[in-house]
VMD Tcl script that draws the C-alpha trace (Angstrom):
set ca {
  {16.70 21.03 81.98}
  {15.29 24.37 82.19}
  {11.70 24.87 83.66}
  {9.72 27.71 82.54}
  {6.06 28.76 82.27}
  {5.21 27.18 85.26}
  {4.04 28.42 88.66}
  {4.71 25.26 90.57}
  {5.52 21.61 89.94}
  {4.10 18.62 91.64}
  {6.97 15.99 91.16}
  {10.39 16.23 89.42}
  {10.49 12.97 87.66}
  {10.40 14.16 84.32}
  {12.71 17.02 84.86}
  {15.24 14.53 86.57}
  {14.99 11.58 84.06}
  {18.09 12.34 82.11}
  {20.14 12.02 85.31}
  {21.21 8.49 86.40}
  {20.37 7.22 89.69}
  {23.30 8.46 92.07}
  {23.99 11.61 89.68}
  {24.68 14.92 91.41}
  {23.03 18.14 90.34}
  {22.43 21.78 91.54}
  {19.08 23.70 91.24}
  {19.08 27.42 90.22}
  {19.15 29.75 87.41}
  {22.16 31.53 85.19}
  {22.34 35.21 86.56}
  {21.27 37.58 83.60}
  {20.69 41.50 84.02}
  {16.68 40.33 84.80}
  {18.07 37.83 87.41}
  {20.47 40.11 89.03}
  {17.69 43.02 89.43}
  {15.53 40.37 91.06}
  {18.28 39.13 93.40}
  {18.95 42.75 94.33}
  {14.89 43.18 95.00}
  {15.16 39.93 97.56}
  {18.03 41.50 99.38}
  {21.44 40.56 97.88}
  {23.88 43.48 98.20}
  {26.97 42.50 96.09}
  {26.18 39.63 93.73}
  {29.79 38.30 94.44}
  {30.60 34.45 94.44}
  {29.43 33.29 97.99}
  {27.20 35.67 99.08}
  {23.83 33.92 100.18}
  {20.46 34.62 102.07}
  {17.25 32.90 102.75}
  {14.63 34.70 100.84}
  {11.83 36.67 102.51}
  {8.30 35.25 103.43}
  {6.87 38.01 101.27}
  {7.34 36.43 98.05}
  {4.42 34.14 98.25}
  {3.31 30.54 99.81}
  {6.53 28.96 98.80}
  {9.13 31.38 100.38}
  {6.48 31.74 103.34}
  {6.74 28.16 103.89}
  {10.48 27.95 103.39}
  {10.91 30.31 106.20}
  {8.12 29.55 108.65}
  {7.08 26.02 107.90}
  {3.51 25.01 108.18}
  {0.82 22.95 109.41}
  {-0.99 20.18 107.24}
  {-4.60 19.15 107.81}
  {-4.70 15.33 108.33}
  {-8.14 14.68 106.96}
  {-7.70 10.99 107.21}
  {-8.34 11.24 110.86}
  {-11.22 12.23 112.75}
  {-11.59 16.00 113.80}
  {-10.89 17.03 116.96}
  {-11.82 19.99 119.13}
  {-9.54 22.90 119.53}
  {-9.83 26.47 120.85}
  {-9.21 29.98 119.41}
  {-9.08 32.98 121.79}
  {-11.12 35.96 121.01}
  {-11.65 39.10 122.85}
  {-14.85 40.94 123.85}
  {-15.36 44.47 125.02}
  {-18.77 46.32 125.67}
  {-20.56 49.29 127.59}
  {-23.14 48.61 129.88}
  {-26.32 50.35 130.47}
  {-24.96 52.76 132.89}
  {-22.00 53.55 130.81}
  {-19.46 51.25 132.19}
  {-16.64 49.51 129.94}
  {-16.23 45.91 130.10}
  {-14.03 43.60 128.54}
  {-12.97 39.73 128.46}
  {-11.06 37.23 126.29}
  {-12.84 33.92 125.95}
  {-11.95 30.57 124.36}
  {-14.13 29.54 121.57}
  {-14.29 25.82 120.56}
  {-14.33 24.64 117.19}
  {-13.86 21.28 115.15}
  {-10.92 20.92 112.82}
  {-8.58 18.11 111.40}
  {-5.64 17.39 113.39}
  {-2.33 19.22 112.30}
  {0.71 17.79 111.11}
  {3.61 20.27 111.64}
  {6.06 20.26 108.71}
  {9.66 22.03 109.58}
  {10.65 25.07 107.42}
  {13.11 23.82 104.92}
  {15.22 27.26 105.40}
  {16.87 26.87 102.07}
  {19.34 29.30 101.27}
  {20.07 30.85 98.04}
  {23.52 31.18 97.13}
  {25.57 32.92 94.40}
  {28.21 30.80 92.81}
  {30.74 31.31 89.81}
  {31.72 28.88 87.33}
  {34.43 30.35 84.79}
  {33.00 33.84 83.42}
  {29.43 32.84 84.25}
  {27.51 33.42 87.67}
  {24.67 31.46 89.04}
  {22.16 31.46 91.87}
  {21.51 28.08 93.30}
  {19.05 26.88 95.89}
  {20.79 24.93 98.56}
  {23.41 22.69 98.34}
  {24.14 19.91 95.84}
  {21.31 16.97 95.22}
  {21.76 13.38 94.49}
  {19.11 11.66 92.58}
  {17.88 8.82 94.42}
  {18.84 10.34 97.75}
  {17.96 13.76 98.04}
  {14.24 13.78 99.14}
  {11.96 13.99 96.53}
  {9.83 16.69 98.44}
  {13.20 18.61 98.80}
  {14.05 18.51 95.22}
  {10.43 19.62 94.51}
  {10.73 22.57 97.05}
  {13.83 23.95 95.57}
  {12.50 23.88 92.00}
  {9.23 25.83 93.43}
  {11.20 28.14 95.17}
  {13.00 29.35 92.07}
  {9.89 29.33 90.11}
  {7.93 31.53 92.79}
  {10.96 34.04 92.78}
  {12.53 33.83 89.22}
  {9.75 32.20 87.41}
  {12.43 29.65 85.81}
  {14.41 27.07 87.39}
  {17.22 24.68 86.06}
  {18.64 21.91 86.87}
  {22.66 22.03 85.92}
  {25.25 19.41 86.68}
  {27.46 19.52 89.41}
  {29.95 21.57 87.95}
  {27.16 23.93 86.75}
  {27.57 22.86 82.97}
  {24.04 22.43 81.52}
  {22.95 19.10 80.91}
  {22.56 17.99 77.23}
  {19.09 16.61 77.17}
  {18.80 14.23 73.99}
  {16.07 15.42 71.70}
  {13.19 12.96 71.24}
  {13.52 11.27 67.73}
  {10.90 9.42 66.03}
  {11.73 5.69 65.08}
  {10.39 3.22 63.26}
  {9.42 -0.14 65.10}
  {12.55 -2.11 65.65}
  {11.42 -5.64 64.98}
  {13.48 -8.30 66.80}
  {13.98 -11.75 65.44}
  {10.96 -13.83 64.70}
  {10.42 -17.11 66.49}
  {10.40 -18.10 70.21}
  {12.85 -15.80 72.22}
  {13.34 -17.02 75.74}
  {13.14 -14.23 78.25}
  {16.88 -14.24 79.22}
  {17.59 -13.08 75.72}
  {14.61 -10.75 75.29}
  {15.65 -8.89 78.27}
  {18.86 -7.70 76.90}
  {16.93 -5.71 74.19}
  {15.29 -3.90 76.95}
  {18.02 -2.64 78.56}
  {17.97 0.78 77.00}
  {14.30 1.05 77.51}
  {14.69 0.13 81.37}
  {17.60 1.76 82.27}
  {16.49 5.29 82.79}
  {13.97 3.85 85.22}
  {14.42 4.01 89.27}
  {15.24 0.48 90.67}
  {11.90 -0.25 92.30}
  {10.15 0.88 88.86}
  {12.43 -1.32 86.96}
  {11.52 -4.17 88.86}
  {7.76 -3.81 88.55}
  {8.09 -2.98 84.91}
  {10.48 -5.92 84.14}
  {8.26 -8.22 86.16}
  {5.18 -7.20 83.64}
  {7.22 -7.63 80.44}
  {8.44 -11.25 81.71}
  {5.05 -12.23 82.48}
  {3.68 -11.50 79.03}
  {7.03 -13.18 77.56}
  {6.18 -16.55 79.04}
  {3.23 -17.24 76.57}
  {5.84 -17.31 73.60}
  {5.21 -14.36 71.37}
  {6.43 -14.96 67.90}
  {7.86 -11.63 67.61}
  {8.66 -8.28 69.60}
  {8.70 -4.78 68.48}
  {10.08 -1.85 70.39}
  {9.64 1.49 69.02}
  {8.33 5.04 69.93}
  {5.85 6.02 67.16}
  {2.17 7.20 68.21}
  {2.72 4.62 70.93}
  {5.55 6.17 72.72}
  {7.31 3.75 75.18}
  {5.37 0.67 74.23}
  {6.64 -2.42 73.55}
  {4.53 -5.16 71.62}
  {4.21 -8.83 71.95}
  {3.02 -10.43 68.54}
  {0.55 -13.78 68.89}
  {-0.07 -14.21 65.01}
  {-1.41 -17.54 65.75}
  {-3.92 -16.05 68.32}
  {-4.34 -12.98 66.28}
  {-3.25 -11.13 69.46}
  {-0.93 -8.27 69.64}
  {-0.16 -6.89 73.30}
  {0.73 -3.53 73.69}
  {2.66 -3.18 76.84}
  {3.97 0.27 78.31}
  {7.78 0.46 79.73}
  {6.36 3.57 81.58}
  {5.07 2.93 85.36}
  {1.31 3.45 85.93}
  {0.43 3.02 82.07}
  {-2.21 -0.07 81.17}
  {-1.90 -2.78 78.84}
  {-3.82 -2.71 75.35}
  {-4.68 -5.82 73.39}
  {-5.60 -5.47 69.54}
  {-6.61 -7.71 66.73}
  {-5.68 -7.03 63.21}
  {-3.09 -4.77 61.72}
  {-1.06 -3.94 64.64}
  {1.28 -1.97 62.39}
  {-1.30 0.55 61.31}
  {-2.55 0.66 64.98}
  {0.75 1.59 66.37}
  {0.76 4.61 64.07}
  {-2.31 6.14 65.96}
  {-2.19 8.07 69.10}
  {-3.03 6.70 72.45}
  {-5.81 9.35 72.41}
  {-7.20 8.17 68.89}
  {-7.12 4.73 70.10}
  {-9.23 5.36 73.14}
  {-11.64 7.79 71.67}
  {-12.54 5.34 68.59}
  {-12.51 2.23 71.14}
  {-10.95 -0.34 68.84}
  {-9.00 -2.21 71.44}
  {-10.10 -5.56 72.39}
  {-8.92 -5.13 76.21}
  {-7.65 -2.52 78.31}
  {-6.04 -4.09 81.42}
  {-5.09 -1.78 84.38}
  {-2.05 -2.58 86.21}
  {-3.67 -3.43 89.49}
  {-4.18 -7.07 91.14}
  {-5.81 -9.50 88.63}
  {-3.56 -7.99 85.96}
  {-1.76 -11.58 85.55}
  {-5.26 -13.41 85.60}
  {-6.40 -11.18 82.91}
  {-3.29 -11.56 80.87}
  {-3.43 -15.63 81.33}
  {-7.20 -15.50 80.27}
  {-5.98 -14.36 76.66}
  {-4.28 -17.81 76.67}
  {-6.70 -20.35 77.87}
  {-4.65 -23.29 76.13}
  {-1.38 -22.39 77.23}
  {0.77 -24.86 79.44}
  {2.42 -23.03 82.18}
  {5.87 -23.85 81.96}
  {8.79 -22.45 83.54}
  {10.45 -19.42 81.77}
  {13.71 -20.38 79.96}
}
mol new
graphics top color blue
foreach p $ca { graphics top sphere $p radius 0.5 }
foreach p [lrange $ca 0 end-1] q [lrange $ca 1 end] { graphics top cylinder $p $q radius 0.2 }
display resetview
């Protein structure tokens, strides 16, 4: 996946979502005439495979951190007294020169030292094509997120682009998003053990920790015995609908970590064609439950007459 028109990213999740856990990749750019000129500007001589260097600090904050490391203020801790030196010089009334160095106290937050990553850029070749890559091969789920983000930001700072390649330097074929209609699963009571198999494609792209949390939410709603489920990615991309027609309730639960649960009454199909922004702006949802402590209780209060029985 190619990243352009960004000066810096905060996290790599959406750029790595097409890579399976344990998958290996390289962060870099293909060498074009423009990239080659930039490589020579930062100090590369031959542009032959195997040539490498650590970019100088002069290319901005990211390259400066890459070489020098940095102190990060710990604003969750009380300030402390530290000192800086200052040199004073003066001439007295008699024309005599004097000078001294003094320590001046001031208050600041404690600093945490983050060592320099010291990521090298290296020229590599695959077939007829040359690339410059940042550091060695990364592994999704094992390489630290901060390391991945730093490498991408280093490429963006120097080349104004970055790309995530396969381990063999082939480009990933990232599937295009295709808008599909809702897939209405068979009506009637569907036990969780049966329903969860339909969610495999939805959950497979999530990390292990997020997969557990999302599955637990979906299982919680399923125990109230919806009479239909719908999976789709129309206006409410990523949402799964639990239909409780007897109660005239339709629960829209998102398969993305961190999104809220929406509860509607009425024509769920028409509602599902609206975007989330349209839904929120028109305030037509009956409830909006944020995924925090108390979420399970809020779901339970929708079904006051439900007898809590073990999920089959």
